Backbone as JSON, one array per atom type, in Angstrom:
{
  "sequence": "XXXXXXXXXXXXXXXXXXXXXXXXXXXXXXXXXXXXXXXXXXXXXXXXXXXXXXXXXXXXXXXXXXXXXXXXXXXXXXXXXXXXXXXXXXXXXXXXXXXXXXXXXXXXXXXXXXXXXXXXXXXXXXXXXXXXXXXXXXXXXXXXXXXX",
  "N": [[34.45, -11.86, 34.84], [33.17, -13.87, 32.15], [29.72, -14.98, 31.62], [28.15, -16.81, 29.9], [28.88, -17.59, 26.76], [28.2, -15.61, 23.84], [26.26, -16.21, 20.55], [27.63, -14.98, 18.68], [30.22, -14.61, 19.65], [30.72, -17.35, 20.18], [30.69, -17.92, 17.25], [33.24, -16.42, 16.63], [35.08, -18.01, 17.71], [34.99, -20.39, 16.38], [36.2, -19.46, 14.12], [38.76, -18.76, 14.72], [39.16, -16.38, 16.02], [38.73, -15.38, 18.34], [38.76, -13.35, 21.68], [41.16, -13.2, 24.08], [40.08, -13.39, 26.85], [37.76, -14.52, 26.06], [38.62, -17.24, 24.89], [39.91, -18.21, 27.12], [37.77, -18.7, 28.79], [36.2, -20.63, 27.22], [37.71, -22.52, 27.71], [37.54, -23.17, 30.39], [34.72, -23.24, 31.06], [32.65, -25.91, 30.77], [30.12, -25.9, 29.54], [30.0, -23.94, 27.83], [32.17, -24.84, 26.28], [30.75, -27.28, 25.38], [28.85, -26.43, 23.75], [30.35, -24.86, 21.9], [31.68, -27.03, 20.62], [29.38, -28.44, 19.52], [28.6, -26.67, 17.89], [30.65, -26.62, 15.91], [30.46, -29.3, 15.07], [28.07, -29.21, 13.89], [28.51, -27.09, 11.75], [30.33, -28.95, 10.45], [28.62, -30.78, 9.5], [27.12, -29.74, 7.83], [29.16, -28.68, 5.8], [29.76, -31.32, 4.99], [27.43, -32.3, 3.64], [27.42, -30.37, 1.63], [29.39, -30.71, 0.06], [28.84, -33.53, -0.66], [26.46, -32.78, -2.31], [27.62, -31.32, -4.34], [29.28, -33.1, -5.47], [27.46, -35.12, -6.63], [26.49, -33.52, -8.31], [28.57, -32.8, -10.25], [29.01, -35.34, -11.33], [26.8, -35.87, -12.62], [27.01, -33.99, -14.5], [29.34, -34.72, -16.0], [28.36, -37.11, -16.79], [26.66, -36.17, -18.84], [23.98, -35.4, -18.15], [23.37, -32.67, -17.63], [21.83, -30.84, -19.33], [19.15, -31.47, -18.37], [19.51, -30.26, -15.93], [19.85, -27.81, -16.39], [17.59, -26.99, -17.97], [15.75, -26.65, -15.91], [16.51, -24.6, -14.51], [16.23, -22.56, -16.01], [14.03, -19.74, -16.4], [10.81, -19.53, -16.58], [8.76, -18.71, -19.29], [6.49, -15.84, -19.66], [2.96, -16.41, -19.94], [1.71, -15.74, -23.11], [-0.76, -13.04, -24.02], [-3.61, -13.83, -24.94], [-5.95, -13.24, -27.88], [-8.53, -13.01, -27.22], [-8.48, -12.25, -24.23], [-7.14, -9.83, -24.43], [-8.79, -8.5, -26.27], [-11.22, -8.31, -24.41], [-10.07, -6.37, -22.41], [-9.74, -4.17, -23.79], [-12.46, -3.5, -24.37], [-13.75, -3.17, -21.94], [-12.0, -1.17, -21.3], [-13.12, 0.93, -23.2], [-15.87, 1.01, -22.4], [-15.51, 2.05, -19.84], [-14.67, 4.61, -20.24], [-16.83, 5.51, -21.85], [-18.78, 5.99, -19.69], [-17.67, 7.65, -18.19], [-17.59, 10.14, -20.12], [-20.49, 10.23, -20.26], [-21.3, 10.92, -17.65], [-19.84, 13.12, -17.41], [-21.86, 14.88, -18.76], [-24.28, 14.35, -17.56], [-23.92, 15.25, -14.68], [-23.1, 18.22, -14.53], [-20.61, 20.74, -14.13], [-21.0, 23.61, -12.3], [-19.96, 26.69, -12.18], [-20.39, 29.36, -11.76], [-21.94, 28.91, -9.26], [-20.39, 28.15, -7.47], [-18.41, 30.33, -7.37], [-20.03, 32.07, -6.1], [-20.84, 30.87, -3.72], [-18.21, 30.73, -2.62], [-17.87, 33.52, -2.03], [-19.81, 34.1, -0.08], [-19.13, 32.51, 1.86], [-16.6, 33.59, 2.54], [-17.39, 36.17, 3.37], [-18.89, 35.42, 5.74], [-16.92, 34.4, 7.27], [-15.17, 36.87, 7.37], [-17.22, 38.3, 9.17], [-17.26, 36.92, 11.59], [-14.55, 36.91, 12.19], [-14.11, 39.61, 12.48], [-15.48, 40.26, 14.74], [-15.53, 41.73, 18.13], [-16.33, 40.5, 20.36], [-16.14, 37.0, 21.17], [-18.52, 34.65, 19.76], [-19.17, 32.64, 22.05], [-18.78, 33.89, 24.34], [-20.81, 36.14, 24.19], [-23.1, 35.96, 25.94], [-22.01, 36.38, 28.71], [-21.22, 38.89, 28.21], [-23.61, 40.27, 28.53], [-24.2, 40.33, 30.98], [-22.27, 42.1, 32.15], [-22.29, 45.68, 33.07], [-22.25, 48.24, 31.01], [-20.5, 51.51, 31.58], [-21.2, 54.91, 30.85]],
  "CA": [[34.59, -12.95, 33.93], [32.15, -13.82, 31.21], [28.8, -15.68, 32.44], [28.53, -17.65, 28.71], [29.33, -17.33, 25.39], [27.01, -15.39, 22.92], [26.51, -16.8, 19.36], [29.02, -14.16, 17.84], [31.74, -15.1, 20.39], [31.25, -18.48, 19.42], [31.48, -17.55, 15.91], [34.65, -15.82, 16.52], [35.99, -18.94, 18.08], [35.22, -21.05, 15.39], [36.91, -18.51, 13.07], [40.01, -18.59, 15.19], [39.31, -14.69, 16.12], [38.47, -15.07, 19.51], [39.8, -12.58, 22.43], [41.98, -13.77, 25.0], [39.02, -13.68, 27.7], [36.81, -15.57, 25.7], [39.12, -18.57, 25.02], [40.24, -18.71, 28.59], [36.14, -19.16, 29.39], [36.09, -21.58, 26.61], [38.8, -23.66, 28.42], [37.05, -23.6, 31.87], [33.41, -23.53, 31.19], [31.92, -26.87, 30.25], [28.85, -25.76, 29.12], [30.32, -23.31, 26.66], [33.18, -25.85, 25.38], [29.97, -28.12, 24.48], [28.04, -25.36, 22.88], [31.32, -24.48, 20.64], [31.96, -28.37, 19.87], [28.27, -28.57, 18.68], [28.48, -25.55, 16.91], [31.74, -27.34, 14.96], [29.94, -30.45, 14.35], [26.87, -28.85, 12.96], [29.05, -26.71, 10.64], [31.12, -30.03, 9.5], [27.78, -31.84, 8.73], [26.67, -28.74, 6.63], [30.23, -28.86, 4.94], [29.81, -32.75, 3.96], [26.4, -32.14, 2.69], [27.33, -29.46, 0.49], [30.2, -31.45, -0.83], [28.27, -34.37, -1.37], [25.51, -32.55, -3.6], [28.21, -30.85, -5.34], [29.97, -34.29, -6.05], [26.38, -35.57, -7.42], [26.25, -32.47, -9.7], [29.56, -32.91, -10.79], [28.72, -36.59, -11.92], [25.59, -35.74, -13.58], [27.22, -33.08, -15.59], [30.16, -35.36, -16.76], [27.74, -38.15, -17.76], [25.89, -35.45, -19.96], [22.71, -35.15, -17.68], [23.3, -31.25, -17.33], [20.78, -30.43, -19.94], [17.9, -31.7, -17.46], [19.35, -29.38, -15.1], [19.74, -26.5, -17.26], [16.12, -26.72, -18.26], [15.02, -26.52, -14.86], [17.49, -23.71, -13.91], [15.91, -21.56, -17.01], [12.96, -19.22, -16.0], [9.66, -19.93, -17.7], [8.11, -17.2, -20.06], [5.1, -15.68, -19.24], [2.09, -16.68, -20.97], [1.29, -14.66, -23.64], [-2.16, -12.92, -23.79], [-4.57, -14.18, -25.9], [-6.55, -12.33, -28.32], [-9.5, -12.79, -26.43], [-8.34, -11.4, -23.27], [-6.76, -8.13, -25.09], [-10.2, -7.65, -26.86], [-11.99, -8.02, -23.28], [-9.63, -5.46, -21.68], [-10.24, -3.14, -24.68], [-13.97, -3.45, -24.36], [-13.55, -2.69, -20.55], [-11.22, 0.27, -21.39], [-14.06, 1.61, -23.84], [-17.05, 0.96, -21.35], [-15.26, 3.08, -18.73], [-14.43, 6.18, -21.23], [-18.18, 5.93, -22.26], [-19.49, 6.21, -18.42], [-17.12, 8.9, -17.9], [-18.37, 10.97, -20.96], [-22.12, 10.64, -20.11], [-21.53, 11.37, -16.5], [-19.69, 14.81, -17.55], [-22.77, 15.61, -19.11], [-25.19, 14.31, -16.57], [-23.72, 16.11, -13.63], [-22.25, 19.35, -15.22], [-20.0, 21.62, -12.97], [-21.67, 24.94, -12.14], [-18.65, 27.57, -11.94], [-21.09, 30.25, -11.02], [-22.67, 28.85, -7.97], [-19.19, 27.82, -6.73], [-18.09, 31.19, -6.88], [-21.13, 32.77, -5.17], [-20.63, 30.1, -2.46], [-17.18, 31.07, -2.16], [-17.88, 34.7, -1.72], [-20.64, 34.14, 1.14], [-18.38, 31.92, 2.96], [-15.69, 34.7, 2.8], [-18.27, 37.32, 4.19], [-19.0, 34.95, 7.05], [-15.61, 34.25, 7.97], [-14.96, 38.34, 7.85], [-17.87, 38.75, 10.21], [-16.67, 36.33, 12.48], [-13.23, 37.23, 12.68], [-14.17, 41.19, 13.01], [-16.29, 40.45, 16.25], [-14.79, 42.26, 19.36], [-16.28, 39.06, 21.55], [-16.44, 35.55, 20.47], [-19.91, 34.25, 19.97], [-19.27, 31.81, 22.98], [-18.66, 34.94, 25.18], [-21.93, 36.88, 24.17], [-24.21, 35.87, 27.08], [-21.4, 36.92, 29.7], [-21.3, 40.49, 28.02], [-24.84, 40.76, 28.76], [-24.22, 40.38, 32.4], [-21.52, 43.31, 32.54], [-23.18, 46.73, 32.94], [-21.21, 49.44, 30.62], [-20.46, 52.64, 32.47], [-20.81, 55.92, 30.07]],
  "C": [[33.34, -12.94, 33.4], [31.14, -14.76, 31.79], [28.63, -17.14, 31.41], [28.49, -16.8, 27.53], [27.92, -16.53, 24.39], [27.27, -16.24, 21.37], [27.57, -16.27, 18.51], [30.31, -14.77, 18.7], [31.9, -16.34, 20.02], [31.78, -18.74, 17.95], [32.87, -17.22, 15.8], [35.55, -17.1, 17.14], [36.07, -19.97, 17.09], [36.07, -20.48, 14.04], [38.25, -18.14, 13.31], [39.95, -16.96, 15.49], [38.71, -14.28, 17.51], [39.28, -14.24, 20.59], [40.26, -13.37, 23.36], [41.01, -14.31, 26.38], [38.1, -14.79, 27.19], [37.34, -17.13, 25.24], [39.34, -19.07, 26.15], [38.69, -19.38, 29.18], [36.03, -20.43, 28.64], [36.93, -22.73, 27.17], [38.17, -24.24, 29.78], [35.8, -23.68, 31.85], [32.83, -24.79, 30.33], [30.69, -26.75, 29.26], [29.2, -24.86, 27.68], [31.45, -24.05, 25.69], [32.29, -26.8, 24.53], [29.3, -27.53, 23.59], [29.27, -25.09, 21.56], [31.44, -26.01, 19.91], [30.67, -28.88, 18.9], [28.2, -27.88, 17.39], [29.37, -26.14, 15.76], [31.1, -28.23, 14.56], [28.72, -30.39, 13.3], [27.56, -28.09, 11.44], [29.97, -27.82, 9.82], [30.15, -30.78, 8.77], [27.26, -31.08, 7.72], [27.65, -28.87, 5.45], [30.11, -30.1, 4.13], [28.72, -32.79, 3.22], [26.6, -31.59, 1.54], [28.39, -30.3, -0.56], [29.7, -32.74, -1.31], [27.15, -34.13, -2.58], [26.23, -32.2, -4.47], [28.99, -32.03, -6.11], [29.0, -34.82, -7.21], [26.36, -34.66, -8.74], [27.1, -32.61, -10.74], [29.39, -34.21, -11.86], [27.97, -36.31, -12.89], [26.08, -34.7, -14.83], [28.25, -33.88, -16.18], [29.36, -36.58, -17.39], [26.82, -37.39, -18.58], [24.29, -35.21, -19.4], [22.67, -33.37, -17.15], [22.15, -30.76, -17.93], [19.25, -30.42, -18.97], [17.99, -30.37, -16.49], [19.12, -27.99, -15.47], [18.13, -25.86, -17.72], [15.29, -26.49, -17.1], [15.57, -25.2, -14.29], [16.74, -22.55, -14.93], [14.64, -21.14, -16.65], [12.02, -19.42, -17.14], [9.32, -18.67, -18.04], [7.02, -17.26, -19.6], [4.17, -16.02, -20.21], [1.74, -15.48, -21.7], [-0.15, -14.21, -23.84], [-2.57, -13.15, -25.04], [-5.62, -13.07, -26.57], [-7.86, -11.95, -27.56], [-9.76, -11.95, -25.37], [-8.09, -9.95, -23.36], [-8.12, -7.52, -25.64], [-11.15, -7.47, -25.57], [-11.31, -6.58, -22.78], [-9.78, -4.0, -22.65], [-11.5, -2.73, -24.63], [-14.07, -2.97, -22.85], [-13.2, -1.29, -20.72], [-12.56, 1.33, -21.97], [-15.36, 2.09, -23.03], [-16.92, 2.19, -20.3], [-15.17, 4.45, -19.28], [-15.98, 6.61, -21.46], [-18.88, 6.66, -20.86], [-18.87, 7.39, -18.07], [-17.6, 10.18, -18.42], [-20.03, 11.04, -20.77], [-22.0, 11.15, -18.52], [-20.87, 12.81, -16.24], [-20.9, 15.46, -18.17], [-24.13, 15.49, -18.23], [-25.18, 15.09, -15.21], [-22.39, 17.4, -13.86], [-21.81, 20.04, -14.02], [-20.48, 23.04, -13.23], [-20.51, 25.81, -11.85], [-19.33, 28.64, -11.3], [-21.26, 30.08, -9.57], [-21.18, 28.54, -6.91], [-18.56, 29.23, -6.41], [-18.96, 32.07, -5.86], [-20.84, 32.17, -3.85], [-19.37, 30.61, -1.86], [-17.09, 32.34, -1.39], [-19.04, 34.85, -0.39], [-19.95, 33.6, 2.03], [-17.21, 32.84, 3.53], [-16.37, 35.86, 3.84], [-18.5, 36.65, 5.46], [-18.01, 34.64, 8.08], [-15.19, 35.83, 8.44], [-15.75, 38.84, 8.95], [-17.64, 38.07, 11.33], [-15.41, 36.61, 13.21], [-13.28, 39.0, 13.05], [-14.82, 41.27, 14.18], [-15.14, 40.83, 17.25], [-15.01, 41.0, 20.37], [-16.62, 38.06, 20.84], [-17.85, 35.25, 20.64], [-20.05, 33.6, 21.54], [-19.57, 32.67, 24.53], [-19.75, 35.88, 25.41], [-22.62, 36.98, 25.35], [-23.37, 36.5, 28.5], [-21.18, 38.51, 29.27], [-22.33, 41.05, 28.39], [-24.77, 41.38, 30.24], [-23.26, 41.61, 32.93], [-22.4, 44.66, 32.11], [-22.05, 47.72, 32.2], [-21.61, 50.55, 31.09], [-20.32, 53.7, 31.27], [-19.83, 56.93, 30.14]]
}
């Protein structure tokens, strides 16, 4: 037997789509039948509120007051940019461009230094990889006596 109904099961009851066991449970459980009745009352209050609002809107429309509502419903246009703000944006863009150009002359890139450092790094990696014993194991290798 069902302990108590979930909100989905209550919705199914209101819509008339409840299963046989759920319908039987509602008949025999006072807590679930009260919850179902409260749910139906809430829906009824919502329905009457929507109808009242709709009637008010219809009366305003018939009385010619619909233009006021239409003006509230239309989205506002975005404020246009003034000449002052666009000139400030242009000035900032030019300033940033000038700073980038000056920085490229002050901090030039040295391609030959990069090539030399790459070669040195590759030589170091090659030396590390070609070792037979890792550097961390070299002290242990001194303890081992080699036999000829």
